[in-house]
Structures are given as C-alpha cells and as structure tokens.
C-alpha positions as a Markdown table, in Angstrom:
| # | Residue | x | y | z |
|---|---|---|---|---|
| 1 | Met | -26.1 | -31.7 | -8.0 |
| 2 | Asp | -26.3 | -28.2 | -9.5 |
| 3 | Leu | -28.1 | -26.3 | -6.7 |
| 4 | Ser | -29.8 | -22.9 | -7.3 |
| 5 | Thr | -28.9 | -19.9 | -5.3 |
| 6 | Ser | -32.2 | -18.1 | -4.8 |
| 7 | Phe | -35.7 | -19.0 | -4.0 |
| 8 | Gln | -37.0 | -17.5 | -7.2 |
| 9 | Glu | -34.7 | -19.9 | -9.2 |
| 10 | Leu | -36.3 | -22.8 | -7.4 |
| 11 | Gly | -39.6 | -22.1 | -9.0 |
| 12 | Leu | -41.5 | -20.4 | -6.2 |
| 13 | Lys | -44.1 | -17.8 | -7.2 |
| 14 | Ala | -44.4 | -14.2 | -6.2 |
| 15 | Pro | -46.7 | -14.5 | -3.1 |
| 16 | Leu | -44.4 | -16.9 | -1.4 |
| 17 | Leu | -41.3 | -14.9 | -2.5 |
| 18 | Arg | -42.8 | -11.8 | -0.9 |
| 19 | Gln | -43.4 | -13.6 | 2.4 |
| 20 | Leu | -39.9 | -15.0 | 2.4 |
| 21 | Glu | -38.5 | -11.5 | 1.8 |
| 22 | Lys | -40.5 | -10.2 | 4.8 |
| 23 | Leu | -39.2 | -13.0 | 6.9 |
| 24 | Gln | -35.7 | -12.2 | 5.8 |
| 25 | Tyr | -35.1 | -15.5 | 4.1 |
| 26 | Gln | -32.3 | -14.7 | 1.7 |
| 27 | Thr | -30.6 | -17.9 | 0.5 |
| 28 | Pro | -32.1 | -21.3 | 0.4 |
| 29 | Thr | -30.4 | -24.0 | 2.5 |
| 30 | Pro | -29.0 | -27.0 | 0.7 |
| 31 | Ile | -32.0 | -29.2 | 1.6 |
| 32 | Gln | -34.4 | -26.4 | 0.4 |
| 33 | Gln | -32.4 | -26.1 | -2.9 |
| 34 | Ala | -32.5 | -29.8 | -3.5 |
| 35 | Cys | -36.1 | -30.6 | -2.4 |
| 36 | Ile | -38.3 | -27.7 | -3.6 |
| 37 | Pro | -37.9 | -28.3 | -7.3 |
| 38 | Ile | -38.6 | -32.0 | -6.9 |
| 39 | Leu | -41.6 | -31.5 | -4.7 |
| 40 | Leu | -43.1 | -28.9 | -7.1 |
| 41 | Gln | -43.1 | -31.7 | -9.7 |
| 42 | Lys | -45.2 | -33.8 | -7.2 |
| 43 | Lys | -42.5 | -36.5 | -6.9 |
| 44 | Asp | -42.2 | -38.6 | -3.8 |
| 45 | Ile | -39.1 | -37.8 | -1.8 |
| 46 | Met | -37.0 | -39.3 | 1.0 |
| 47 | Gly | -35.0 | -36.4 | 2.6 |
| 48 | Leu | -32.1 | -37.2 | 4.9 |
| 49 | Ala | -30.8 | -34.3 | 6.8 |
| 50 | Gln | -29.9 | -33.3 | 10.4 |
| 51 | Thr | -32.2 | -31.1 | 12.4 |
| 52 | Gly | -31.8 | -27.4 | 12.0 |
| 53 | Thr | -31.1 | -27.6 | 8.2 |
| 54 | Gly | -34.4 | -26.0 | 7.0 |
| 55 | Lys | -36.5 | -29.1 | 6.4 |
| 56 | Thr | -39.8 | -27.4 | 7.3 |
| 57 | Ala | -39.5 | -24.8 | 4.6 |
| 58 | Ala | -38.2 | -27.5 | 2.2 |
| 59 | Phe | -41.6 | -29.2 | 2.3 |
| 60 | Ala | -43.9 | -26.4 | 3.4 |
| 61 | Leu | -43.1 | -23.9 | 0.6 |
| 62 | Pro | -43.9 | -26.3 | -2.4 |
| 63 | Leu | -46.9 | -27.7 | -0.6 |
| 64 | Leu | -48.4 | -24.2 | -0.1 |
| 65 | Gln | -47.7 | -23.3 | -3.8 |
| 66 | Leu | -49.3 | -26.5 | -5.1 |
| 67 | Leu | -52.4 | -26.1 | -2.9 |
| 68 | Ala | -52.8 | -22.4 | -3.9 |
| 69 | Glu | -52.5 | -23.3 | -7.6 |
| 70 | Asp | -55.2 | -26.0 | -7.3 |
| 71 | Arg | -57.8 | -24.4 | -5.1 |
| 72 | Gln | -60.7 | -26.7 | -4.2 |
| 73 | Gln | -63.9 | -26.4 | -2.2 |
| 74 | Leu | -63.1 | -27.9 | 1.2 |
| 75 | Arg | -65.3 | -30.7 | 2.5 |
| 76 | Pro | -66.3 | -30.7 | 6.1 |
| 77 | His | -63.9 | -32.8 | 8.3 |
| 78 | Cys | -61.7 | -33.5 | 5.3 |
| 79 | Val | -58.0 | -32.8 | 4.8 |
| 80 | Arg | -56.1 | -32.2 | 1.6 |
| 81 | Ala | -52.5 | -32.4 | 3.1 |
| 82 | Leu | -51.5 | -34.2 | 6.3 |
| 83 | Ile | -48.2 | -33.6 | 8.1 |
| 84 | Leu | -47.3 | -35.9 | 10.9 |
| 85 | Ser | -44.8 | -34.8 | 13.6 |
| 86 | Pro | -43.6 | -36.7 | 16.7 |
| 87 | Thr | -44.0 | -33.9 | 19.3 |
| 88 | Arg | -46.3 | -31.1 | 20.3 |
| 89 | Glu | -43.6 | -28.5 | 20.1 |
| 90 | Leu | -42.4 | -29.5 | 16.6 |
| 91 | Ala | -46.0 | -29.7 | 15.3 |
| 92 | Ala | -46.8 | -26.2 | 16.6 |
| 93 | Gln | -43.5 | -24.9 | 15.1 |
| 94 | Ile | -44.3 | -26.4 | 11.7 |
| 95 | His | -47.8 | -24.9 | 11.7 |
| 96 | Asp | -46.5 | -21.5 | 12.8 |
| 97 | Asn | -44.1 | -21.6 | 9.8 |
| 98 | Ile | -46.8 | -22.6 | 7.4 |
| 99 | Val | -49.0 | -19.7 | 8.6 |
| 100 | Ala | -46.1 | -17.3 | 8.2 |
| 101 | Tyr | -45.1 | -18.5 | 4.7 |
| 102 | Gly | -48.7 | -18.7 | 3.5 |
| 103 | Lys | -50.1 | -15.3 | 4.4 |
| 104 | Gly | -52.3 | -14.1 | 1.6 |
| 105 | Leu | -52.7 | -17.5 | -0.1 |
| 106 | Asp | -56.1 | -18.3 | 1.5 |
| 107 | Ile | -54.9 | -21.6 | 2.7 |
| 108 | Arg | -56.8 | -23.1 | 5.7 |
| 109 | Ser | -54.6 | -24.9 | 8.1 |
| 110 | Ala | -54.6 | -26.2 | 11.7 |
| 111 | Val | -52.5 | -28.1 | 14.2 |
| 112 | Val | -53.8 | -30.8 | 16.6 |
| 113 | Phe | -51.8 | -32.5 | 19.4 |
| 114 | Gly | -52.4 | -33.9 | 22.9 |
| 115 | Gly | -52.3 | -32.1 | 26.2 |
| 116 | Val | -55.1 | -29.7 | 25.3 |
| 117 | Gly | -58.9 | -29.9 | 24.9 |
| 118 | Tyr | -60.7 | -31.6 | 22.0 |
| 119 | Thr | -63.4 | -29.1 | 21.4 |
| 120 | Pro | -61.4 | -26.2 | 19.8 |
| 121 | Gln | -59.6 | -28.7 | 17.5 |
| 122 | Glu | -62.9 | -30.4 | 16.5 |
| 123 | Lys | -64.3 | -27.0 | 15.5 |
| 124 | Leu | -61.3 | -26.5 | 13.2 |
| 125 | Leu | -61.6 | -29.9 | 11.7 |
| 126 | Ala | -65.3 | -29.6 | 11.1 |
| 127 | Arg | -64.7 | -26.8 | 8.6 |
| 128 | Gly | -62.3 | -28.9 | 6.4 |
| 129 | Leu | -58.7 | -28.0 | 6.0 |
| 130 | Asp | -56.1 | -27.6 | 3.3 |
| 131 | Ile | -53.3 | -28.6 | 5.7 |
| 132 | Leu | -53.4 | -30.5 | 9.0 |
| 133 | Val | -50.3 | -30.8 | 11.2 |
| 134 | Ala | -50.8 | -33.5 | 13.8 |
| 135 | Thr | -49.1 | -35.7 | 16.3 |
| 136 | Pro | -50.0 | -39.4 | 15.7 |
| 137 | Gly | -51.7 | -40.0 | 19.1 |
| 138 | Arg | -54.1 | -37.1 | 18.9 |
| 139 | Leu | -54.9 | -37.7 | 15.2 |
| 140 | Ile | -55.9 | -41.3 | 16.1 |
| 141 | Asp | -58.1 | -39.9 | 18.8 |
| 142 | His | -59.9 | -37.6 | 16.3 |
| 143 | Leu | -60.2 | -40.5 | 13.8 |
| 144 | Asn | -61.8 | -42.7 | 16.5 |
| 145 | Arg | -64.2 | -39.9 | 17.4 |
| 146 | Lys | -65.0 | -39.5 | 13.6 |
| 147 | Met | -64.0 | -35.8 | 13.8 |
| 148 | Val | -61.6 | -36.1 | 10.8 |
| 149 | Asn | -61.8 | -37.8 | 7.4 |
| 150 | Leu | -58.5 | -38.7 | 5.7 |
| 151 | Asn | -60.1 | -40.3 | 2.6 |
| 152 | His | -59.2 | -37.3 | 0.5 |
| 153 | Val | -55.6 | -36.7 | 1.5 |
| 154 | Glu | -53.5 | -35.7 | -1.5 |
| 155 | Thr | -50.2 | -35.1 | 0.2 |
| 156 | Phe | -48.8 | -37.0 | 3.2 |
| 157 | Ile | -45.6 | -35.8 | 4.9 |
| 158 | Leu | -43.9 | -37.7 | 7.7 |
| 159 | Asp | -41.4 | -35.5 | 9.5 |
| 160 | Glu | -38.7 | -36.7 | 11.9 |
| 161 | Ala | -39.5 | -40.3 | 10.9 |
| 162 | Asp | -36.6 | -41.9 | 12.9 |
| 163 | Arg | -37.8 | -40.2 | 16.1 |
| 164 | Met | -41.4 | -41.1 | 15.3 |
| 165 | Leu | -40.5 | -44.8 | 15.3 |
| 166 | Asp | -38.2 | -44.5 | 18.3 |
| 167 | Met | -41.1 | -43.0 | 20.3 |
| 168 | Gly | -43.3 | -46.0 | 19.5 |
| 169 | Phe | -45.6 | -44.5 | 16.9 |
| 170 | Ala | -45.2 | -47.2 | 14.3 |
| 171 | Pro | -48.7 | -48.8 | 15.0 |
| 172 | Asp | -50.3 | -45.3 | 14.8 |
| 173 | Ile | -48.5 | -44.6 | 11.5 |
| 174 | Arg | -49.8 | -47.9 | 10.1 |
| 175 | Lys | -53.4 | -47.0 | 11.2 |
| 176 | Ile | -53.2 | -43.6 | 9.6 |
| 177 | Thr | -51.6 | -44.8 | 6.3 |
| 178 | Ala | -54.3 | -47.5 | 6.1 |
| 179 | Val | -57.1 | -44.8 | 5.8 |
| 180 | Ile | -55.4 | -42.3 | 3.5 |
| 181 | Pro | -55.5 | -42.9 | -0.3 |
| 182 | Ala | -52.8 | -45.2 | -1.8 |
| 183 | Arg | -52.4 | -42.7 | -4.6 |
| 184 | Arg | -50.9 | -39.7 | -3.0 |
| 185 | His | -47.8 | -37.5 | -2.9 |
| 186 | Thr | -45.7 | -38.8 | -0.1 |
| 187 | Gln | -42.7 | -37.2 | 1.6 |
| 188 | Leu | -40.5 | -38.7 | 4.4 |
| 189 | Phe | -37.8 | -36.8 | 6.2 |
| 190 | Ser | -35.4 | -38.2 | 8.8 |
| 191 | Ala | -32.1 | -37.3 | 10.4 |
| 192 | Thr | -30.8 | -40.9 | 10.4 |
| 193 | Met | -31.5 | -44.0 | 8.2 |
| 194 | Pro | -31.5 | -47.2 | 10.3 |
| 195 | Asp | -33.1 | -50.3 | 8.8 |
| 196 | Asn | -36.6 | -49.7 | 10.2 |
| 197 | Ile | -36.7 | -46.3 | 8.4 |
| 198 | Arg | -35.6 | -47.9 | 5.2 |
| 199 | Lys | -38.3 | -50.4 | 5.4 |
| 200 | Leu | -40.9 | -47.7 | 6.2 |
| 201 | Ala | -39.8 | -45.7 | 3.3 |
| 202 | Gln | -40.0 | -48.7 | 1.0 |
| 203 | Ser | -43.6 | -49.3 | 2.1 |
| 204 | Met | -44.8 | -45.7 | 1.8 |
| 205 | Leu | -43.0 | -44.1 | -1.1 |
| 206 | His | -43.5 | -44.7 | -4.8 |
| 207 | Gln | -40.3 | -44.3 | -6.9 |
| 208 | Pro | -39.0 | -41.6 | -4.6 |
| 209 | Glu | -36.2 | -39.2 | -5.2 |
| 210 | Thr | -33.6 | -39.4 | -2.4 |
| 211 | Val | -32.0 | -36.3 | -1.1 |
| 212 | Val | -29.1 | -36.7 | 1.3 |
| 213 | Ile | -27.7 | -33.4 | 2.6 |
| 214 | Thr | -25.9 | -34.3 | 5.7 |
| 215 | Pro | -25.0 | -38.0 | 5.6 |
| 216 | Pro | -26.2 | -40.1 | 8.5 |
| 217 | Thr | -22.5 | -41.0 | 9.1 |
| 218 | Thr | -21.7 | -37.5 | 10.2 |
| 219 | Thr | -22.4 | -35.8 | 13.5 |
| 220 | Ala | -22.8 | -32.0 | 13.6 |
| 221 | Glu | -19.5 | -30.9 | 12.1 |
| 222 | Lys | -19.2 | -27.6 | 14.0 |
| 223 | Val | -19.8 | -29.0 | 17.4 |
| 224 | Glu | -16.8 | -29.3 | 19.7 |
| 225 | Gln | -17.4 | -32.5 | 21.6 |
| 226 | Thr | -15.8 | -33.6 | 24.9 |
| 227 | Ile | -16.5 | -36.1 | 27.6 |
| 228 | Cys | -16.0 | -35.5 | 31.4 |
| 229 | His | -15.6 | -38.5 | 33.7 |
| 230 | Val | -16.8 | -38.0 | 37.3 |
| 231 | Asp | -16.9 | -40.4 | 40.3 |
| 232 | Thr | -20.4 | -39.8 | 41.7 |
| 233 | Gln | -23.7 | -38.3 | 40.9 |
| 234 | Ala | -23.0 | -35.5 | 43.4 |
| 235 | Glu | -19.8 | -34.7 | 41.6 |
| 236 | Lys | -21.7 | -34.7 | 38.3 |
| 237 | Arg | -24.0 | -32.0 | 39.7 |
| 238 | Glu | -21.2 | -29.9 | 40.9 |
| 239 | Thr | -19.3 | -30.2 | 37.6 |
| 240 | Thr | -22.4 | -29.0 | 35.8 |
| 241 | Leu | -22.6 | -26.0 | 38.0 |
| 242 | Ser | -18.9 | -25.3 | 37.4 |
| 243 | Leu | -19.3 | -25.6 | 33.7 |
| 244 | Ile | -22.1 | -23.0 | 33.7 |
| 245 | Arg | -20.4 | -20.6 | 36.1 |
| 246 | Asn | -17.1 | -20.7 | 34.1 |
| 247 | Arg | -18.5 | -20.2 | 30.6 |
| 248 | Glu | -16.8 | -17.6 | 28.5 |
| 249 | Glu | -20.0 | -16.7 | 26.7 |
| 250 | Asn | -23.5 | -15.9 | 27.9 |
| 251 | Gly | -25.4 | -17.9 | 25.4 |
| 252 | Leu | -28.2 | -20.5 | 25.9 |
| 253 | Thr | -27.5 | -23.8 | 27.5 |
| 254 | Leu | -29.5 | -27.0 | 27.0 |
| 255 | Leu | -29.0 | -29.9 | 29.3 |
| 256 | Phe | -30.3 | -33.5 | 28.8 |
| 257 | Thr | -31.4 | -35.9 | 31.5 |
| 258 | Arg | -32.6 | -39.4 | 31.2 |
| 259 | Thr | -35.8 | -38.9 | 33.3 |
| 260 | Arg | -38.4 | -36.3 | 34.0 |
| 261 | His | -37.7 | -36.4 | 37.7 |
| 262 | Gly | -34.0 | -35.8 | 37.0 |
| 263 | Ala | -34.8 | -32.9 | 34.8 |
| 264 | Ser | -36.9 | -31.2 | 37.5 |
| 265 | Arg | -34.4 | -31.8 | 40.2 |
| 266 | Leu | -31.5 | -30.4 | 38.1 |
| 267 | Ala | -33.4 | -27.3 | 37.1 |
| 268 | Thr | -34.3 | -26.7 | 40.7 |
| 269 | Phe | -30.7 | -27.1 | 41.8 |
| 270 | Leu | -29.4 | -24.7 | 39.2 |
| 271 | Ser | -32.0 | -22.1 | 39.9 |
| 272 | Lys | -31.2 | -22.2 | 43.7 |
| 273 | Gln | -27.5 | -21.6 | 42.8 |
| 274 | Gly | -28.4 | -18.4 | 41.0 |
| 275 | His | -28.7 | -19.8 | 37.4 |
| 276 | Pro | -32.3 | -19.5 | 36.3 |
| 277 | Ala | -33.4 | -22.8 | 34.7 |
| 278 | Ser | -36.6 | -24.5 | 33.6 |
| 279 | Ala | -37.3 | -28.2 | 33.1 |
| 280 | Ile | -39.3 | -29.3 | 30.1 |
| 281 | His | -40.7 | -32.9 | 29.8 |
| 282 | Gly | -43.9 | -34.8 | 29.2 |
| 283 | Asp | -45.5 | -34.0 | 32.5 |
| 284 | Lys | -45.6 | -30.3 | 31.7 |
| 285 | Ser | -48.8 | -28.9 | 30.2 |
| 286 | Gln | -48.7 | -27.5 | 26.7 |
| 287 | Gly | -49.1 | -24.0 | 28.1 |
| 288 | Ala | -46.2 | -24.4 | 30.4 |
| 289 | Arg | -44.0 | -25.8 | 27.6 |
| 290 | Glu | -44.7 | -22.9 | 25.4 |
| 291 | Arg | -44.0 | -20.4 | 28.1 |
| 292 | Met | -40.7 | -22.1 | 29.0 |
| 293 | Leu | -39.6 | -22.1 | 25.3 |
| 294 | Arg | -40.5 | -18.4 | 25.0 |
| 295 | Glu | -38.5 | -17.6 | 28.1 |
| 296 | Phe | -35.6 | -19.7 | 26.8 |
| 297 | Arg | -35.5 | -18.2 | 23.4 |
| 298 | Ser | -35.6 | -14.7 | 24.8 |
| 299 | Gly | -32.8 | -15.5 | 27.3 |
| 300 | Thr | -35.1 | -14.7 | 30.3 |
| 301 | Thr | -34.4 | -18.3 | 31.4 |
| 302 | Pro | -31.1 | -19.1 | 29.6 |
| 303 | Ile | -30.9 | -22.7 | 30.8 |
| 304 | Leu | -33.3 | -25.4 | 29.8 |
| 305 | Val | -33.2 | -29.0 | 31.2 |
| 306 | Ala | -35.0 | -31.5 | 29.0 |
| 307 | Thr | -35.7 | -35.1 | 28.4 |
| 308 | Asp | -35.1 | -36.4 | 24.9 |
| 309 | Ile | -38.7 | -36.6 | 23.8 |
| 310 | Ala | -39.5 | -33.1 | 25.0 |
| 311 | Ala | -36.4 | -31.6 | 23.4 |
| 312 | Arg | -36.9 | -33.0 | 19.9 |
| 313 | Gly | -39.2 | -30.1 | 19.0 |
| 314 | Ile | -36.9 | -27.4 | 20.3 |
| 315 | Asp | -35.7 | -25.3 | 17.4 |
| 316 | Val | -33.6 | -22.4 | 18.9 |
| 317 | Lys | -30.8 | -21.0 | 16.9 |
| 318 | Asp | -28.7 | -19.5 | 19.7 |
| 319 | Ile | -28.0 | -22.6 | 21.8 |
| 320 | Asp | -24.2 | -22.8 | 22.0 |
| 321 | Leu | -23.7 | -25.3 | 24.8 |
| 322 | Val | -25.3 | -28.7 | 25.2 |
| 323 | Ile | -24.6 | -30.7 | 28.3 |
| 324 | Asn | -25.4 | -34.4 | 28.3 |
| 325 | Tyr | -26.0 | -34.6 | 32.1 |
| 326 | Asp | -26.9 | -38.3 | 31.6 |
| 327 | Ile | -25.2 | -40.4 | 28.8 |
| 328 | Pro | -28.0 | -41.6 | 26.5 |
| 329 | Leu | -28.9 | -45.3 | 26.7 |
| 330 | Glu | -29.2 | -45.4 | 22.9 |
| 331 | Pro | -26.1 | -44.1 | 20.9 |
| 332 | Glu | -28.2 | -42.6 | 18.1 |
| 333 | Val | -29.9 | -40.3 | 20.6 |
| 334 | Tyr | -26.5 | -38.6 | 21.1 |
| 335 | Ile | -26.6 | -37.3 | 17.5 |
| 336 | His | -30.0 | -35.7 | 18.0 |
| 337 | Arg | -28.9 | -34.2 | 21.3 |
| 338 | Ile | -25.8 | -32.4 | 20.0 |
| 339 | Gly | -27.8 | -31.4 | 16.9 |
| 340 | Arg | -29.6 | -28.9 | 19.2 |
| 341 | Thr | -26.4 | -26.7 | 18.9 |
| 342 | Ala | -24.4 | -25.6 | 15.8 |
| 343 | Arg | -27.6 | -25.0 | 13.9 |
| 344 | Ala | -27.9 | -23.2 | 10.6 |
| 345 | Gly | -24.2 | -23.0 | 10.1 |
| 346 | Ala | -23.3 | -21.8 | 13.7 |
| 347 | Ser | -20.8 | -23.6 | 15.9 |
| 348 | Gly | -21.3 | -25.0 | 19.4 |
| 349 | Thr | -20.1 | -27.1 | 22.3 |
| 350 | Ala | -21.3 | -30.4 | 23.6 |
| 351 | Ile | -20.0 | -31.8 | 26.9 |
| 352 | Ser | -21.0 | -35.3 | 28.1 |
| 353 | Leu | -20.8 | -36.1 | 31.8 |
| 354 | Cys | -20.1 | -39.8 | 32.7 |
| 355 | Cys | -20.4 | -41.6 | 36.0 |
| 356 | Pro | -18.8 | -45.1 | 36.4 |
| 357 | Asp | -22.2 | -46.8 | 35.9 |
| 358 | Glu | -22.6 | -45.0 | 32.5 |
| 359 | Val | -19.2 | -46.1 | 31.1 |
| 360 | Lys | -20.8 | -48.9 | 29.1 |
| 361 | Tyr | -23.1 | -46.4 | 27.4 |
| 362 | Ala | -20.2 | -44.1 | 26.7 |
| 363 | Ser | -18.3 | -47.0 | 25.2 |
| 364 | Ala | -21.2 | -47.9 | 22.9 |
| 365 | Leu | -21.4 | -44.2 | 21.9 |
| 366 | Gln | -17.6 | -44.1 | 21.1 |
| 367 | Asn | -17.9 | -47.3 | 19.0 |
| 368 | Met | -20.7 | -45.7 | 17.0 |
| 369 | Leu | -18.8 | -42.6 | 16.4 |
| 370 | Gly | -15.8 | -44.5 | 15.2 |
| 371 | Asn | -13.4 | -42.0 | 16.9 |
| 372 | Pro | -12.7 | -41.4 | 20.6 |
| 373 | Ile | -14.4 | -38.3 | 22.1 |
| 374 | Pro | -11.7 | -36.0 | 23.6 |
| 375 | Leu | -11.5 | -35.7 | 27.3 |
| 376 | His | -12.7 | -32.4 | 28.8 |
| 377 | Glu | -10.0 | -30.5 | 30.6 |
| 378 | Asp | -11.8 | -31.0 | 34.0 |
| 379 | Ser | -12.3 | -34.8 | 33.4 |
| 380 | Lys | -11.0 | -37.5 | 35.6 |
| 381 | Pro | -8.9 | -40.1 | 33.8 |
| 382 | Ala | -10.8 | -42.3 | 31.4 |
| 383 | Pro | -11.6 | -45.8 | 32.7 |
| 384 | Ala | -9.6 | -48.7 | 31.5 |
| 385 | Gly | -10.8 | -49.8 | 28.1 |
| 386 | Met | -11.9 | -46.3 | 27.0 |
| 387 | Ala | -8.9 | -44.8 | 25.1 |
| 388 | Met | -9.9 | -41.2 | 25.0 |
| 389 | Lys | -7.9 | -38.4 | 23.5 |
| 390 | Gln | -6.3 | -36.1 | 26.0 |
| 391 | Pro | -7.7 | -32.6 | 26.3 |
| 392 | Arg | -6.2 | -29.6 | 24.6 |
| 393 | Pro | -5.5 | -27.2 | 27.5 |
| 394 | Glu | -6.1 | -24.1 | 25.5 |
| 395 | Arg | -9.8 | -24.9 | 25.1 |
| 396 | Ser | -12.5 | -24.5 | 27.7 |
| 397 | Ala | -16.3 | -25.1 | 27.9 |
| 398 | Gly | -17.0 | -21.8 | 26.2 |
| 399 | Arg | -14.7 | -22.1 | 23.3 |
| 400 | Arg | -15.7 | -23.8 | 20.1 |
| 401 | Ser | -14.0 | -25.4 | 17.1 |
| 402 | Thr | -15.0 | -27.5 | 14.1 |
| 403 | Arg | -14.8 | -31.2 | 14.3 |
| 404 | Asp | -15.7 | -34.0 | 11.9 |
| 405 | Asn | -16.6 | -37.1 | 14.0 |
| 406 | Arg | -17.9 | -39.9 | 11.9 |
| 407 | His | -19.9 | -43.0 | 12.8 |
| 408 | Pro | -21.4 | -45.9 | 10.9 |
| 409 | Ser | -25.1 | -45.8 | 10.1 |
| 410 | Pro | -27.0 | -46.4 | 13.4 |
| 411 | Ser | -28.6 | -49.8 | 13.5 |
| 412 | Gly | -31.0 | -51.2 | 16.0 |
| 413 | Arg | -33.0 | -49.4 | 18.6 |
| 414 | Asn | -34.2 | -50.2 | 22.1 |
| 415 | Asn | -38.0 | -50.6 | 21.6 |
| 416 | Arg | -38.9 | -50.8 | 25.3 |
| 417 | Arg | -40.8 | -48.0 | 27.1 |
| 418 | Arg | -42.7 | -47.2 | 23.9 |
| 419 | Ser | -46.2 | -47.1 | 25.3 |
| 420 | Ser | -45.2 | -44.6 | 28.0 |
| 421 | Arg | -43.3 | -42.5 | 25.5 |
| 422 | Arg | -46.3 | -42.3 | 23.2 |
| 423 | Arg | -48.4 | -40.6 | 25.8 |
| 424 | Ser | -46.1 | -37.6 | 26.0 |
| 425 | Ala | -47.1 | -36.4 | 22.5 |
C-alpha cells in the first residue's frame, strides 16, 4: 500500500487542514492514511487496528468533509450520520474530537449516553443532527421514546465492534440496524476479528474495503510484558504496592481488577498508603468518571484502578505502566488491557499478578499468545505446567523494551453476564 505522508495528500480540504494544524496534527497515522481516501469515496470499510492508533480521526475527518460538502436542511429528530460506541467515555471522547475537527464547518452534532438525564439530550435531538454519537442502550431508549428518527441515516459507523459484542450489545445493534436505511455508507472498526465480528461485518457491509494496520495476531509491540506469581491475595496487594513504590519513572499507572468492589478496595488501599488513586467503574456517575479522568490525565491522581468495561474508553497517551491486578477470565481482554499503554508509538510496561486460583486463566492467556510471558524479577516460581521464561535481572518495573508477542486470532467469547454489563453504558 502506497501511503501518503500528509493530510493534504489524503484529499482533505482547507477548513479541516487548518483545524488539524491548530491541533498540532502533523503526520497521519497508518490507519488514517489508509482509511481517509477510501471513506472520501463513500466506500464501505472494515478497519482492523488496535486502540490508540488514531481510528477516530480516520473516520471523523472524511465524515465531516462529506457532510460539509453536501449541506442539507436538517429535519427535526432526524440524524444524517450515526456513530455507535460501547462506553460513555469513548462516546464523549469521539464527540469531543468531532467538535474540535469540525470548527467552522457548521456541522451540528451531539452525544447521548446513559447515566445522565434525558431532557437535555431530547432537546438536542429535537433540532435534528448531522452527527449523533451514541451508546446503544441510551439510543434504544430514545428510539422507544420516539425522540430520534433514524430513517434518514446516510452514514453508520460502528466503533470498537468487538467490545460492543463482548458487552452484550448485539441485540441492540440488530434493533438499530433494522430501522436505518439499508442503502447507507457503513464503517466497522475493531481491534480484533473473532468469528462473531466477521459475521457481523458480512451482514452489515456492502463490498467493503478491508484495512488491516495492526494484525489481530499481534499484541502491542512496544509493551514489555511480565507475569508475577504470588501465593495469596494479600501478597498480591503488597506486591502491587511495591511495584508502585519502586518505579523508576513517575508516569501514570492503570490497574485492572475483575470487579467493581475490587477496584474500589484497591484504590482505597493505595490512597491510604500515600499513593493517590481513583476507582472507575459502572457504579460511578458520569460526572465522577469525567472528573477522575481529568485528574488522571493531569497527574493529580496518577493511579487509576478500573474494570474492563469502564477502561475501554480511556484514551490517555502517558500511561506507561499497566498492572493486571486480576488475570482476565477471557484471554482476548488481555490485549485490550495492555493496549492502554504504548499508545501512539510510545513504549510501556504491563505486569500481570497471578494467584494460584488464577493459573488456569494465565495458562489460557499464554496459549493464546503462543509464547510464554517472561517472569517478573519479583515473581515466585511458575507453577508446574507453566513454562515461563526466566526474568532478565537488569530489567525492573519501570524499564521498558520492545517485544513482539504473537497469538492466533481470538476465537470464542464468554457470553455470560451480558445483561449486567449492558447497563454500565
């Protein structure tokens, strides 16, 4: 593929180029270079790339240009372009970017998600919109209340499709696609390509162009990954504290727990030990989530403890340490977790803590990766049956190197707990 080297060469017009210059966007990322020319031709697309590769600009910039070139009188409650996102945070982030890119274009946009009141959103929808960014659950609510009309959607974008299905939104997606026109410009973006995503793409897309930037068989290449075996949950907590205390750099740390209660307990423990931490999960209000993310980005609270669903919308460039406090039950989730670091070309470190009752999940993860995860230097010996590489003594939690761990395409997902997950968006 012969990729261009500037936004101008991609076919973007002066108003967008001026905004990109103000925002200090200098060189398009690979997915932007590949997708923008295709989307400007109104071709359907299936984009496969890890998080943090610039997907939002890849679909938002051509969408803004096409809408600006074809101005139409907006109908009350109607939408011209619909973007579906799995979480509140990601939806808000996408809309913020659209507003930033589209200044001066007279494009009317809005974002709707759960956790906040209906009335302000209904007022925005009543005026009609060029672009609506929404989480599936809240959009279904507005459809049921007859506050939004999707009969005139021209462009439909499904972002983070793999996570959308993992969170149990497949029924909502089917309901939404049933009421939007069959003749439309459709775009699907995903970090991984399991069988259920392939089937979804086949049902939604018409003769799509496929863009693969980071193959689904590759984990984040600039993440130094290690695993640390501990004997008890208490030892896991103390090890976490030691890893944070002994860091060589004062960057941002993101920790993953399996449950909301576990996230809150860990954040409280770290804060009491003198390491300010916040817990972000589905029980937090939207206002609280936004405040925590602001404090995390600024470094005011440099440690964030999150559940998987809450963390998917976190797009923070300076996270250089991810700690898997709990091994994920589903191996594919590991890829999404460590993708929170080493974003936009940076490097990072990911450390997974493993108690004896989590060994089976660590084994499944190792099988998916196809290569053993190196033992952290503070790790207990690996259990029998888990042949781990030995640690390199010159490395520590704060040092980073480039690795290329590969795994076969993820297949199969645990579909339980979907109804409770859906409520968090």
